[in-house]
MITI-817059 format. One record per residue: chain; residue in three letters; residue number from 1; x negated, y, z of N, C-alpha, C, O in turn. Coordinates in nm, 4 decimals. Layout:
@ch: A&aa: ALA&i: NUM&npx: X&npy: Y&npz: Z&capx: X&capy: Y&capz: Z&cpx: X&cpy: Y&cpz: Z&opx: X&opy: Y&opz: Z
...
This chain:
@ch: A&aa: MET&i: 1&npx: -0.7126&npy: 3.0036&npz: -0.5286&capx: -0.8118&capy: 3.0368&capz: -0.4282&cpx: -0.8293&cpy: 3.1876&cpz: -0.4187&opx: -0.8617&opy: 3.2391&opz: -0.3117
@ch: A&aa: GLN&i: 2&npx: -0.8084&npy: 3.2590&npz: -0.5285&capx: -0.8231&capy: 3.4046&capz: -0.5264&cpx: -0.7275&cpy: 3.4681&cpz: -0.4262&opx: -0.7644&opy: 3.5639&opz: -0.3583
@ch: A&aa: ALA&i: 3&npx: -0.6056&npy: 3.4166&npz: -0.4160&capx: -0.5086&capy: 3.4726&capz: -0.3223&cpx: -0.5573&cpy: 3.4594&cpz: -0.1784&opx: -0.5396&opy: 3.5506&opz: -0.0976
@ch: A&aa: ILE&i: 4&npx: -0.6181&npy: 3.3464&npz: -0.1471&capx: -0.6723&capy: 3.3262&capz: -0.0121&cpx: -0.7861&cpy: 3.4238&cpz: 0.0125&opx: -0.7934&opy: 3.4851&opz: 0.1190
@ch: A&aa: ASP&i: 5&npx: -0.8754&npy: 3.4390&npz: -0.0857&capx: -0.9867&capy: 3.5322&capz: -0.0715&cpx: -0.9357&cpy: 3.6743&cpz: -0.0499&opx: -0.9861&opy: 3.7454&opz: 0.0371
@ch: A&aa: ASP&i: 6&npx: -0.8369&npy: 3.7161&npz: -0.1276&capx: -0.7820&capy: 3.8511&capz: -0.1154&cpx: -0.7168&cpy: 3.8725&cpz: 0.0207&opx: -0.7337&opy: 3.9780&opz: 0.0818
@ch: A&aa: LYS&i: 7&npx: -0.6423&npy: 3.7728&npz: 0.0685&capx: -0.5764&capy: 3.7837&capz: 0.1990&cpx: -0.6802&cpy: 3.7972&cpz: 0.3102&opx: -0.6645&opy: 3.8801&opz: 0.3999
@ch: A&aa: ALA&i: 8&npx: -0.7850&npy: 3.7172&npz: 0.3050&capx: -0.8894&capy: 3.7221&capz: 0.4070&cpx: -0.9585&cpy: 3.8576&cpz: 0.4073&opx: -0.9854&opy: 3.9133&opz: 0.5137
@ch: A&aa: ARG&i: 9&npx: -0.9869&npy: 3.9103&npz: 0.2906&capx: -1.0515&capy: 4.0411&capz: 0.2840&cpx: -0.9605&cpy: 4.1479&cpz: 0.3437&opx: -1.0086&opy: 4.2433&opz: 0.4048
@ch: A&aa: GLY&i: 10&npx: -0.8302&npy: 4.1326&npz: 0.3264&capx: -0.7342&capy: 4.2276&capz: 0.3822&cpx: -0.7398&cpy: 4.2314&cpz: 0.5333&opx: -0.7068&opy: 4.3328&opz: 0.5948
@ch: A&aa: PHE&i: 11&npx: -0.7813&npy: 4.1212&npz: 0.5933&capx: -0.7962&capy: 4.1161&capz: 0.7388&cpx: -0.9367&cpy: 4.1539&cpz: 0.7815&opx: -0.9704&opy: 4.1464&opz: 0.8996
@ch: A&aa: GLY&i: 12&npx: -1.0189&npy: 4.1944&npz: 0.6856&capx: -1.1542&capy: 4.2401&capz: 0.7169&cpx: -1.2531&cpy: 4.1284&cpz: 0.7398&opx: -1.3620&opy: 4.1526&opz: 0.7918
@ch: A&aa: GLY&i: 13&npx: -1.2182&npy: 4.0061&npz: 0.7022&capx: -1.3083&capy: 3.8943&capz: 0.7268&cpx: -1.3692&cpy: 3.8391&cpz: 0.6004&opx: -1.3228&opy: 3.8651&opz: 0.4894
@ch: A&aa: ASP&i: 14&npx: -1.4739&npy: 3.7624&npz: 0.6201&capx: -1.5332&capy: 3.6893&capz: 0.5094&cpx: -1.4339&cpy: 3.5816&cpz: 0.4706&opx: -1.3949&opy: 3.5012&opz: 0.5552
@ch: A&aa: PRO&i: 15&npx: -1.3920&npy: 3.5778&npz: 0.3455&capx: -1.2894&capy: 3.4809&capz: 0.3041&cpx: -1.3241&cpy: 3.3368&cpz: 0.3385&opx: -1.2360&opy: 3.2589&opz: 0.3748
@ch: A&aa: LEU&i: 16&npx: -1.4503&npy: 3.3009&npz: 0.3277&capx: -1.4881&capy: 3.1624&capz: 0.3540&cpx: -1.4845&cpy: 3.1300&cpz: 0.5026&opx: -1.4481&opy: 3.0188&opz: 0.5408
@ch: A&aa: VAL&i: 17&npx: -1.5218&npy: 3.2255&npz: 0.5864&capx: -1.5165&capy: 3.2029&capz: 0.7308&cpx: -1.3716&cpy: 3.1967&cpz: 0.7770&opx: -1.3375&opy: 3.1163&opz: 0.8638
@ch: A&aa: VAL&i: 18&npx: -1.2862&npy: 3.2808&npz: 0.7199&capx: -1.1441&capy: 3.2788&capz: 0.7543&cpx: -1.0841&cpy: 3.1426&cpz: 0.7207&opx: -0.9943&opy: 3.0964&opz: 0.7910
@ch: A&aa: LEU&i: 19&npx: -1.1316&npy: 3.0782&npz: 0.6158&capx: -1.0797&capy: 2.9470&capz: 0.5771&cpx: -1.1051&cpy: 2.8395&cpz: 0.6822&opx: -1.0371&opy: 2.7369&opz: 0.6814
@ch: A&aa: LEU&i: 20&npx: -1.1995&npy: 2.8595&npz: 0.7713&capx: -1.2285&capy: 2.7594&capz: 0.8745&cpx: -1.1236&cpy: 2.7564&cpz: 0.9852&opx: -1.1290&opy: 2.6682&opz: 1.0710
@ch: A&aa: LYS&i: 21&npx: -1.0295&npy: 2.8484&npz: 0.9863&capx: -0.9382&capy: 2.8630&capz: 1.0992&cpx: -0.8248&cpy: 2.7610&cpz: 1.1053&opx: -0.7723&opy: 2.7383&opz: 1.2143
@ch: A&aa: THR&i: 22&npx: -0.7846&npy: 2.6996&npz: 0.9971&capx: -0.6791&capy: 2.5991&capz: 1.0006&cpx: -0.7262&cpy: 2.4718&cpz: 0.9320&opx: -0.8172&opy: 2.4751&opz: 0.8491
@ch: A&aa: ALA&i: 23&npx: -0.6645&npy: 2.3603&npz: 0.9664&capx: -0.7049&capy: 2.2314&capz: 0.9087&cpx: -0.6890&cpy: 2.2315&cpz: 0.7572&opx: -0.7777&opy: 2.1855&opz: 0.6854
@ch: A&aa: GLN&i: 24&npx: -0.5771&npy: 2.2827&npz: 0.7085&capx: -0.5548&capy: 2.2851&capz: 0.5644&cpx: -0.6590&cpy: 2.3735&cpz: 0.4961&opx: -0.7106&opy: 2.3391&opz: 0.3898
@ch: A&aa: SER&i: 25&npx: -0.6888&npy: 2.4857&npz: 0.5571&capx: -0.7882&capy: 2.5763&capz: 0.5011&cpx: -0.9276&cpy: 2.5148&cpz: 0.5046&opx: -1.0057&opy: 2.5319&opz: 0.4110
@ch: A&aa: ARG&i: 26&npx: -0.9589&npy: 2.4429&npz: 0.6130&capx: -1.0891&capy: 2.3758&capz: 0.6199&cpx: -1.1017&cpy: 2.2755&cpz: 0.5064&opx: -1.2085&opy: 2.2623&opz: 0.4466
@ch: A&aa: GLN&i: 27&npx: -0.9930&npy: 2.2044&npz: 0.4764&capx: -0.9965&capy: 2.1081&capz: 0.3669&cpx: -1.0237&cpy: 2.1786&cpz: 0.2342&opx: -1.1014&opy: 2.1290&opz: 0.1526
@ch: A&aa: LEU&i: 28&npx: -0.9602&npy: 2.2938&npz: 0.2120&capx: -0.9848&capy: 2.3702&capz: 0.0895&cpx: -1.1308&cpy: 2.4140&cpz: 0.0818&opx: -1.1919&opy: 2.4092&opz: -0.0250
@ch: A&aa: LEU&i: 29&npx: -1.1856&npy: 2.4562&npz: 0.1937&capx: -1.3245&capy: 2.4995&capz: 0.1969&cpx: -1.4183&cpy: 2.3841&cpz: 0.1644&opx: -1.5140&opy: 2.4011&opz: 0.0889
@ch: A&aa: VAL&i: 30&npx: -1.3913&npy: 2.2669&npz: 0.2209&capx: -1.4725&capy: 2.1487&capz: 0.1916&cpx: -1.4605&cpy: 2.1115&cpz: 0.0438&opx: -1.5598&opy: 2.0757&opz: -0.0194
@ch: A&aa: GLU&i: 31&npx: -1.3411&npy: 2.1199&npz: -0.0105&capx: -1.3231&capy: 2.0910&capz: -0.1530&cpx: -1.4042&cpy: 2.1871&cpz: -0.2386&opx: -1.4663&opy: 2.1460&opz: -0.3366
@ch: A&aa: ARG&i: 32&npx: -1.4039&npy: 2.3149&npz: -0.2022&capx: -1.4835&capy: 2.4129&capz: -0.2764&cpx: -1.6316&cpy: 2.3786&cpz: -0.2685&opx: -1.7034&opy: 2.3896&opz: -0.3679
@ch: A&aa: ALA&i: 33&npx: -1.6777&npy: 2.3372&npz: -0.1509&capx: -1.8179&capy: 2.2987&capz: -0.1348&cpx: -1.8507&cpy: 2.1779&cpz: -0.2222&opx: -1.9555&opy: 2.1740&opz: -0.2867
@ch: A&aa: ARG&i: 34&npx: -1.7623&npy: 2.0808&npz: -0.2241&capx: -1.7835&capy: 1.9610&capz: -0.3068&cpx: -1.7868&cpy: 1.9933&cpz: -0.4554&opx: -1.8537&opy: 1.9255&opz: -0.5333
@ch: A&aa: GLU&i: 35&npx: -1.7143&npy: 2.0970&npz: -0.4937&capx: -1.7102&capy: 2.1380&capz: -0.6347&cpx: -1.8305&cpy: 2.2226&cpz: -0.6738&opx: -1.8430&opy: 2.2648&opz: -0.7888
@ch: A&aa: GLY&i: 36&npx: -1.9192&npy: 2.2471&npz: -0.5773&capx: -2.0425&capy: 2.3177&capz: -0.6085&cpx: -2.0475&cpy: 2.4629&cpz: -0.5666&opx: -2.1421&opy: 2.5330&opz: -0.6023
@ch: A&aa: ASP&i: 37&npx: -1.9487&npy: 2.5109&npz: -0.4917&capx: -1.9485&capy: 2.6485&capz: -0.4428&cpx: -2.0523&cpy: 2.6603&cpz: -0.3311&opx: -2.0301&opy: 2.6135&opz: -0.2194
@ch: A&aa: ALA&i: 38&npx: -2.1653&npy: 2.7229&npz: -0.3622&capx: -2.2768&capy: 2.7315&capz: -0.2678&cpx: -2.2394&cpy: 2.8087&cpz: -0.1416&opx: -2.2817&opy: 2.7720&opz: -0.0319
@ch: A&aa: ASP&i: 39&npx: -2.1613&npy: 2.9139&npz: -0.1557&capx: -2.1205&capy: 2.9915&capz: -0.0380&cpx: -2.0321&cpy: 2.9078&cpz: 0.0539&opx: -2.0487&opy: 2.9107&opz: 0.1758
@ch: A&aa: ALA&i: 40&npx: -1.9390&npy: 2.8339&npz: -0.0038&capx: -1.8518&capy: 2.7477&capz: 0.0760&cpx: -1.9344&cpy: 2.6399&cpz: 0.1458&opx: -1.9111&opy: 2.6096&opz: 0.2628
@ch: A&aa: PHE&i: 41&npx: -2.0309&npy: 2.5821&npz: 0.0740&capx: -2.1173&capy: 2.4806&capz: 0.1342&cpx: -2.1932&cpy: 2.5390&cpz: 0.2533&opx: -2.2041&opy: 2.4743&opz: 0.3574
@ch: A&aa: SER&i: 42&npx: -2.2452&npy: 2.6601&npz: 0.2388&capx: -2.3203&capy: 2.7233&capz: 0.3471&cpx: -2.2349&cpy: 2.7419&cpz: 0.4720&opx: -2.2812&opy: 2.7187&opz: 0.5837
@ch: A&aa: VAL&i: 43&npx: -2.1106&npy: 2.7836&npz: 0.4527&capx: -2.0213&capy: 2.8029&capz: 0.5672&cpx: -1.9941&cpy: 2.6692&cpz: 0.6362&opx: -2.0002&opy: 2.6599&opz: 0.7588
@ch: A&aa: VAL&i: 44&npx: -1.9645&npy: 2.5668&npz: 0.5579&capx: -1.9369&capy: 2.4344&capz: 0.6148&cpx: -2.0623&cpy: 2.3805&cpz: 0.6845&opx: -2.0546&opy: 2.3290&opz: 0.7960
@ch: A&aa: TYR&i: 45&npx: -2.1755&npy: 2.3925&npz: 0.6193&capx: -2.3006&capy: 2.3428&capz: 0.6769&cpx: -2.3309&cpy: 2.4110&cpz: 0.8101&opx: -2.3600&opy: 2.3443&opz: 0.9094
@ch: A&aa: GLU&i: 46&npx: -2.3241&npy: 2.5434&npz: 0.8117&capx: -2.3545&capy: 2.6177&capz: 0.9337&cpx: -2.2587&cpy: 2.5827&cpz: 1.0466&opx: -2.2994&opy: 2.5763&opz: 1.1626
@ch: A&aa: ARG&i: 47&npx: -2.1336&npy: 2.5603&npz: 1.0143&capx: -2.0324&capy: 2.5291&capz: 1.1158&cpx: -2.0559&cpy: 2.3915&cpz: 1.1786&opx: -2.0387&opy: 2.3747&opz: 1.2993
@ch: A&aa: TYR&i: 48&npx: -2.0947&npy: 2.2944&npz: 1.0979&capx: -2.1015&capy: 2.1557&capz: 1.1455&cpx: -2.2421&cpy: 2.0989&cpz: 1.1592&opx: -2.2563&opy: 1.9842&opz: 1.2016
@ch: A&aa: ALA&i: 49&npx: -2.3452&npy: 2.1731&npz: 1.1257&capx: -2.4821&capy: 2.1195&capz: 1.1285&cpx: -2.5233&cpy: 2.0725&cpz: 1.2675&opx: -2.5813&opy: 1.9647&opz: 1.2812
@ch: A&aa: GLY&i: 50&npx: -2.4950&npy: 2.1503&npz: 1.3694&capx: -2.5351&capy: 2.1128&capz: 1.5054&cpx: -2.4665&cpy: 1.9874&cpz: 1.5542&opx: -2.5298&opy: 1.8991&opz: 1.6121
@ch: A&aa: THR&i: 51&npx: -2.3377&npy: 1.9800&npz: 1.5309&capx: -2.2603&capy: 1.8621&capz: 1.5717&cpx: -2.3076&cpy: 1.7383&cpz: 1.4963&opx: -2.3240&opy: 1.6310&opz: 1.5544
@ch: A&aa: THR&i: 52&npx: -2.3289&npy: 1.7549&npz: 1.3671&capx: -2.3748&capy: 1.6430&capz: 1.2848&cpx: -2.5129&cpy: 1.5965&cpz: 1.3289&opx: -2.5395&opy: 1.4765&opz: 1.3366
@ch: A&aa: PHE&i: 53&npx: -2.6004&npy: 1.6921&npz: 1.3578&capx: -2.7352&capy: 1.6570&capz: 1.4020&cpx: -2.7296&cpy: 1.5734&cpz: 1.5297&opx: -2.7968&opy: 1.4708&opz: 1.5405
@ch: A&aa: GLY&i: 54&npx: -2.6497&npy: 1.6177&npz: 1.6255&capx: -2.6367&capy: 1.5436&capz: 1.7507&cpx: -2.5821&cpy: 1.4035&cpz: 1.7307&opx: -2.6300&opy: 1.3078&opz: 1.7914
@ch: A&aa: PHE&i: 55&npx: -2.4816&npy: 1.3921&npz: 1.6453&capx: -2.4201&capy: 1.2630&capz: 1.6153&cpx: -2.5234&cpy: 1.1668&cpz: 1.5548&opx: -2.5341&opy: 1.0514&opz: 1.5965
@ch: A&aa: VAL&i: 56&npx: -2.5985&npy: 1.2159&npz: 1.4569&capx: -2.6976&capy: 1.1310&capz: 1.3894&cpx: -2.8130&cpy: 1.0979&cpz: 1.4831&opx: -2.8618&opy: 0.9849&opz: 1.4824
@ch: A&aa: LEU&i: 57&npx: -2.8577&npy: 1.1941&npz: 1.5637&capx: -2.9690&capy: 1.1703&capz: 1.6551&cpx: -2.9360&cpy: 1.0621&cpz: 1.7575&opx: -3.0211&opy: 0.9794&opz: 1.7902
@ch: A&aa: ILE&i: 58&npx: -2.8141&npy: 1.0624&npz: 1.8076&capx: -2.7735&capy: 0.9586&capz: 1.9032&cpx: -2.7842&cpy: 0.8205&cpz: 1.8386&opx: -2.8239&opy: 0.7235&opz: 1.9033
@ch: A&aa: ARG&i: 59&npx: -2.7489&npy: 0.8131&npz: 1.7125&capx: -2.7489&capy: 0.6836&capz: 1.6448&cpx: -2.8865&cpy: 0.6392&cpz: 1.5965&opx: -2.9184&opy: 0.5204&opz: 1.6015
@ch: A&aa: THR&i: 60&npx: -2.9683&npy: 0.7337&npz: 1.5495&capx: -3.1002&capy: 0.6942&capz: 1.4976&cpx: -3.2079&cpy: 0.6907&cpz: 1.6055&opx: -3.3035&opy: 0.6136&opz: 1.5974
@ch: A&aa: ARG&i: 61&npx: -3.1906&npy: 0.7764&npz: 1.7078&capx: -3.2909&capy: 0.7916&capz: 1.8137&cpx: -3.4283&cpy: 0.8257&cpz: 1.7557&opx: -3.5322&opy: 0.7912&opz: 1.8122
@ch: A&aa: ASP&i: 62&npx: -3.4256&npy: 0.8940&npz: 1.6423&capx: -3.5492&capy: 0.9324&capz: 1.5733&cpx: -3.5299&cpy: 1.0736&cpz: 1.5200&opx: -3.4577&opy: 1.0951&opz: 1.4227
@ch: A&aa: ARG&i: 63&npx: -3.5958&npy: 1.1701&npz: 1.5852&capx: -3.5751&capy: 1.3114&capz: 1.5505&cpx: -3.6142&cpy: 1.3415&cpz: 1.4053&opx: -3.5409&opy: 1.4115&opz: 1.3355
@ch: A&aa: ALA&i: 64&npx: -3.7274&npy: 1.2903&npz: 1.3595&capx: -3.7734&capy: 1.3178&capz: 1.2225&cpx: -3.6734&cpy: 1.2630&cpz: 1.1202&opx: -3.6404&opy: 1.3306&opz: 1.0227
@ch: A&aa: LEU&i: 65&npx: -3.6258&npy: 1.1412&npz: 1.1427&capx: -3.5272&capy: 1.0822&capz: 1.0516&cpx: -3.3979&cpy: 1.1628&cpz: 1.0545&opx: -3.3370&opy: 1.1866&opz: 0.9502
@ch: A&aa: THR&i: 66&npx: -3.3563&npy: 1.2044&npz: 1.1725&capx: -3.2349&capy: 1.2843&capz: 1.1859&cpx: -3.2491&cpy: 1.4164&cpz: 1.1112&opx: -3.1561&opy: 1.4600&opz: 1.0434
@ch: A&aa: GLU&i: 67&npx: -3.3651&npy: 1.4801&npz: 1.1236&capx: -3.3878&capy: 1.6060&capz: 1.0517&cpx: -3.3789&cpy: 1.5856&cpz: 0.9013&opx: -3.3248&opy: 1.6707&opz: 0.8307
@ch: A&aa: GLU&i: 68&npx: -3.4307&npy: 1.4749&npz: 0.8516&capx: -3.4231&capy: 1.4472&capz: 0.7077&cpx: -3.2788&cpy: 1.4218&cpz: 0.6647&opx: -3.2333&opy: 1.4755&opz: 0.5637
@ch: A&aa: ILE&i: 69&npx: -3.2077&npy: 1.3407&npz: 0.7410&capx: -3.0692&capy: 1.3066&capz: 0.7072&cpx: -2.9797&cpy: 1.4300&cpz: 0.7074&opx: -2.8928&opy: 1.4447&opz: 0.6215
@ch: A&aa: THR&i: 70&npx: -3.0012&npy: 1.5177&npz: 0.8033&capx: -2.9118&capy: 1.6338&capz: 0.8183&cpx: -2.9675&cpy: 1.7608&cpz: 0.7553&opx: -2.9119&opy: 1.8689&opz: 0.7752
@ch: A&aa: SER&i: 71&npx: -3.0754&npy: 1.7496&npz: 0.6803&capx: -3.1304&capy: 1.8695&capz: 0.6167&cpx: -3.0298&cpy: 1.9263&cpz: 0.5178&opx: -2.9476&opy: 1.8539&opz: 0.4618
@ch: A&aa: ARG&i: 72&npx: -3.0379&npy: 2.0558&npz: 0.4977&capx: -2.9470&capy: 2.1233&capz: 0.4048&cpx: -2.9546&cpy: 2.0582&cpz: 0.2662&opx: -2.8526&opy: 2.0404&opz: 0.1996
@ch: A&aa: ARG&i: 73&npx: -3.0755&npy: 2.0233&npz: 0.2240&capx: -3.0927&capy: 1.9644&capz: 0.0909&cpx: -3.0225&cpy: 1.8286&cpz: 0.0818&opx: -2.9521&opy: 1.8013&opz: -0.0154
@ch: A&aa: SER&i: 74&npx: -3.0415&npy: 1.7444&npz: 0.1824&capx: -2.9763&capy: 1.6129&capz: 0.1818&cpx: -2.8254&cpy: 1.6260&cpz: 0.1871&opx: -2.7537&opy: 1.5547&opz: 0.1169
@ch: A&aa: CYS&i: 75&npx: -2.7769&npy: 1.7172&npz: 0.2705&capx: -2.6320&capy: 1.7360&capz: 0.2820&cpx: -2.5736&cpy: 1.7908&cpz: 0.1533&opx: -2.4645&opy: 1.7507&opz: 0.1126
@ch: A&aa: ALA&i: 76&npx: -2.6453&npy: 1.8823&npz: 0.0885&capx: -2.5958&capy: 1.9393&capz: -0.0367&cpx: -2.5888&cpy: 1.8308&cpz: -0.1436&opx: -2.4936&opy: 1.8250&opz: -0.2215
@ch: A&aa: ARG&i: 77&npx: -2.6896&npy: 1.7459&npz: -0.1464&capx: -2.6910&capy: 1.6366&capz: -0.2444&cpx: -2.5735&cpy: 1.5429&cpz: -0.2179&opx: -2.5070&opy: 1.4998&opz: -0.3121
@ch: A&aa: SER&i: 78&npx: -2.5472&npy: 1.5108&npz: -0.0918&capx: -2.4371&capy: 1.4214&capz: -0.0560&cpx: -2.3004&cpy: 1.4837&cpz: -0.0831&opx: -2.2073&opy: 1.4146&opz: -0.1245
@ch: A&aa: ALA&i: 79&npx: -2.2885&npy: 1.6142&npz: -0.0596&capx: -2.1594&capy: 1.6820&capz: -0.0783&cpx: -2.1135&cpy: 1.6697&cpz: -0.2223&opx: -1.9938&opy: 1.6577&opz: -0.2486
@ch: A&aa: GLY&i: 80&npx: -2.2059&npy: 1.6724&npz: -0.3145&capx: -2.1682&capy: 1.6621&capz: -0.4546&cpx: -2.1362&cpy: 1.5214&cpz: -0.4997&opx: -2.0761&opy: 1.5031&opz: -0.6055
@ch: A&aa: SER&i: 81&npx: -2.1752&npy: 1.4204&npz: -0.4214&capx: -2.1561&capy: 1.2832&capz: -0.4672&cpx: -2.0712&cpy: 1.1989&cpz: -0.3744&opx: -2.0641&opy: 1.0773&opz: -0.3919
@ch: A&aa: SER&i: 82&npx: -2.0059&npy: 1.2604&npz: -0.2754&capx: -1.9350&capy: 1.1814&capz: -0.1748&cpx: -1.7865&cpy: 1.1629&cpz: -0.2048&opx: -1.7062&opy: 1.1478&opz: -0.1127
@ch: A&aa: ARG&i: 83&npx: -1.7510&npy: 1.1639&npz: -0.3274&capx: -1.6102&capy: 1.1458&capz: -0.3637&cpx: -1.5724&cpy: 1.0011&cpz: -0.3657&opx: -1.4574&opy: 0.9678&opz: -0.3943
């Protein structure tokens, strides 16, 4: 992972944001988040929170429940146990 971080910095970007650019890299970023990397989790969460919220809201039709399901805390708890 260090090589990826170094390469991204060489392009002047945040290594974790650069990882979102390809499917294989996105998978690595998700794996890092699942392993407890808080920075990786934040990047993944910020990228997909809006889409996830919309998806859940359509299904629950309950804004309060959707907010609870998609909260950062709930998602972080799930990321660590969704293997």
